[in-house]
Structure formats: structure tokens, C-alpha cells
C-alpha positions in Angstrom: 21.0 -28.9 11.7 23.7 -26.2 11.3 26.0 -25.2 8.4 28.5 -27.9 9.4 25.8 -30.6 9.2 24.8 -29.3 5.8 28.4 -29.4 4.6 28.7 -33.0 5.8 25.4 -33.9 4.0 26.6 -32.2 0.8 29.8 -34.2 0.9 27.8 -37.5 1.2 25.8 -36.4 -1.9 29.0 -36.0 -4.0 29.9 -32.3 -3.6 33.7 -32.4 -3.5 34.6 -28.9 -4.6 36.4 -27.3 -1.7 35.8 -23.7 -3.0 32.1 -24.4 -3.2 31.9 -25.9 0.3 34.0 -23.1 1.7 31.8 -20.5 0.1 28.7 -22.1 1.6 30.4 -22.2 5.0 31.3 -18.5 4.8 28.0 -17.2 3.3 25.4 -18.6 5.7 22.1 -19.5 4.1 20.1 -18.4 7.1 21.1 -14.8 6.3 19.5 -15.0 2.8 16.0 -16.4 3.6 12.8 -15.1 5.2 12.9 -14.9 9.0 10.1 -17.5 9.4 12.3 -20.2 7.8 15.5 -19.5 9.8 15.0 -22.5 12.0 15.1 -24.8 9.0 17.7 -22.9 7.0 20.0 -25.9 6.6 17.5 -28.5 5.6 18.1 -29.6 2.0 14.9 -28.1 0.6 13.8 -25.1 -1.5 12.0 -22.3 0.4 9.7 -19.5 -0.7 11.1 -16.0 -0.8 9.0 -13.3 -2.5 6.7 -13.1 -5.5 6.3 -16.8 -5.9 10.0 -17.3 -6.2 12.2 -19.7 -4.2 15.7 -20.1 -2.9 16.8 -23.5 -4.3 17.7 -26.4 -2.1 21.4 -26.3 -1.0 22.3 -29.5 -2.9 21.0 -28.0 -6.2 23.0 -24.8 -5.6 26.2 -26.6 -4.7 25.8 -29.1 -7.6 25.3 -26.3 -10.1 28.3 -24.3 -8.8 30.5 -27.4 -8.9 29.5 -28.1 -12.5 30.2 -24.5 -13.5 33.9 -25.2 -12.8 34.4 -21.7 -11.4 37.8 -20.2 -11.3 39.2 -17.1 -9.8 38.7 -14.0 -11.9 35.9 -15.6 -13.9 33.2 -13.0 -15.0 29.8 -14.6 -14.3 26.3 -13.7 -15.3 23.4 -15.1 -13.3 19.9 -15.1 -14.6 17.5 -14.8 -11.6 19.0 -13.1 -8.6 16.5 -14.7 -6.1 17.7 -14.2 -2.6 21.2 -13.2 -3.5 22.7 -16.3 -2.0 23.8 -17.9 -5.2 25.5 -14.7 -6.4 27.2 -14.3 -3.0 28.6 -17.8 -3.3 29.9 -17.2 -6.9 31.5 -14.0 -5.9 33.2 -15.7 -3.0 34.7 -18.4 -5.3 35.7 -16.2 -8.2 36.9 -13.1 -6.2 35.3 -11.2 -9.1 32.2 -9.2 -9.9 29.0 -11.2 -10.5 26.1 -9.7 -12.6 22.7 -10.9 -11.5 19.6 -10.0 -13.6 16.2 -10.2 -11.9 13.0 -9.2 -13.7 11.0 -8.7 -10.5 11.7 -5.5 -8.7 10.6 -6.7 -5.3 12.8 -9.8 -5.5 15.8 -7.7 -6.8 15.5 -5.4 -3.8 15.3 -8.4 -1.5 18.6 -9.8 -3.0 20.2 -6.4 -2.7 19.2 -6.0 1.0 20.6 -9.5 1.8 23.8 -8.8 0.0 24.3 -5.5 1.7 23.4 -6.9 5.1 26.0 -9.6 4.6 28.7 -7.2 3.3 28.9 -8.9 0.0 30.3 -6.2 -2.4 31.1 -8.3 -5.5 27.5 -8.6 -6.8 25.7 -6.1 -9.1 21.9 -6.8 -9.2 20.2 -5.5 -12.4 16.5 -5.2 -12.7 15.7 -6.3 -16.3 15.0 -9.1 -18.8 17.4 -11.9 -18.3 16.4 -13.4 -21.6 18.5 -10.7 -23.2 21.5 -11.3 -21.1 23.7 -8.3 -20.3 25.4 -7.0 -23.4 27.0 -4.1 -21.5 29.4 -6.5 -19.7 29.6 -9.4 -22.2 31.3 -11.7 -23.0 31.2 -13.8 -19.8 33.3 -16.8 -18.7 30.2 -18.5 -17.1 26.5 -18.0 -17.3 24.1 -19.7 -14.9 20.3 -19.7 -15.3 18.3 -20.4 -12.2 14.9 -20.6 -13.8 13.3 -23.1 -16.1 13.5 -22.5 -19.9 11.5 -23.9 -22.7 14.5 -23.9 -25.0 18.2 -23.1 -24.9 18.6 -19.3 -24.8 20.6 -18.5 -27.9 20.9 -14.8 -26.7 22.9 -16.0 -23.7 25.1 -18.3 -25.7 26.1 -15.4 -27.9 27.3 -13.6 -24.8 29.5 -16.5 -23.7 33.3 -16.5 -24.2 34.9 -19.3 -26.2 35.5 -22.3 -23.8 32.9 -20.7 -21.5 30.1 -22.7 -19.8 26.4 -22.1 -19.8 24.3 -24.0 -17.2 20.6 -23.9 -17.9 17.5 -26.0 -17.0 15.5 -26.8 -20.2 12.3 -28.7 -20.5 8.7 -28.4 -19.5 7.0 -26.5 -16.6 7.0 -29.7 -14.5 10.5 -31.0 -15.1 13.7 -29.8 -16.7 17.0 -31.3 -17.8 19.9 -29.3 -16.4 22.2 -28.8 -19.5 25.9 -27.9 -19.3 26.9 -26.3 -22.5 30.5 -25.6 -23.3 31.1 -23.2 -26.2 33.8 -24.3 -28.7 34.1 -21.8 -31.4 30.9 -22.0 -33.5 30.0 -25.3 -31.9 28.7 -26.3 -28.5 29.3 -29.4 -26.4 26.1 -30.3 -24.5 25.9 -32.5 -21.4 22.7 -33.5 -19.6 23.3 -33.4 -15.9 19.9 -34.8 -14.9 16.4 -33.8 -14.0 15.5 -30.8 -11.8 12.6 -28.6 -11.1 12.9 -24.8 -11.2 10.5 -21.9 -11.2 9.8 -20.8 -14.7 11.7 -18.0 -16.5 9.5 -15.1 -17.6 9.8 -14.0 -21.2 11.2 -15.1 -24.5 12.8 -18.4 -23.4 10.1 -19.1 -20.7 6.6 -20.5 -21.0 4.6 -17.3 -21.5 
């Protein structure tokens, strides 16, 4: 299967956002994975990268980005840089800087290499503790967490703009509910988007 076949499959699974589909078409997944998996780059499955981390399956990535309701000029924080693919897609959609925090130096360097190799200039990878967010650039229009949390990260909510969206998987190590949280003044509107399985977050909101 090639990228066009993947796009067709995503459409059949309910991905209707043209900006998301266009970003996937212009940021080829095969360029963000380990070389031994390139032959199956467009299968709808997660794949190992480094340090027991994974690149999420294309449907999960596309679904999350569709639910983020990304708009041009949105400032976005991603917790978990992974391969760099997700950040590249976000930057392509928003035409703005994406800040991706990664706790593992080896994984962060892998993401940076992939982004540089693919001439993606709109992503800043930060090695650090994603539990704390990134106060230096807060507040953010959107925050996306690509690792499983044991509870809703209040530190991240505090760095979200009013009417902003936080997308975060919350639950147990084995299964999480993907929560879409829209900030409304001092209140938050929460929506459960269904069950997913992510690698665990390290630190305060993880399972350590």
C-alpha cells in the first residue's frame, strides 16, 4: 500500500478533514520510521521507533488531529515528540510553530533528524518533562498528549488558552479513554472519544 491507499482507507474510517488528509499526503510516513519498517509504512498499525516508544497507527494520528480542530496560526504543544511525524503534520496544518516536548534524549534526537531530513522547519523539539508543559511559550491554542496518563494533567490545562482544546488519553496502563477537553473560563467541557492504547507517560501524570 502507498500513501494514496492509506488516504482512501482513512476516508473509509471517517477521516473527513481535508487539511489532515493533505498533511498526511505531503509528509510521508515512510520518512519518519525506522528503515526496517519502510515496506509496511502505510499499514494502519503502530510501529516501534526507539527506547520502547512507538509511532502511532495512522488512523489514531489522523483521528486525534481531526478532533483537535486545528486552525491556521494555532500555537500547539505536543507532549511526546516520538518520530516527529505528528508534529510535522500539525505544523503543516497550522502554518505555525509546534513545540514538542520529549523526555528521552535518544527519541528527541530521532525526531529532530527526521524533521531536518524532511525539511520541516516549523517544529521545535525540547528535551524535558512534558508533565510540566512549556511555560516559556504558554498559553497554547491546542495541547495534544501522545502518551497514556493516569489522570488529567492540570499543569497542562493551566497552559491552555480560553476556548482551547486539550486532547489526552487517560486511564490505566492497558487501556485509556481519549478525552477532548475544551477550556471555558474556569470550567472545562469534557468529551470521551473512545478507548485507545498508548505507551505510558513518564512522570507526575504517568504511572511511575
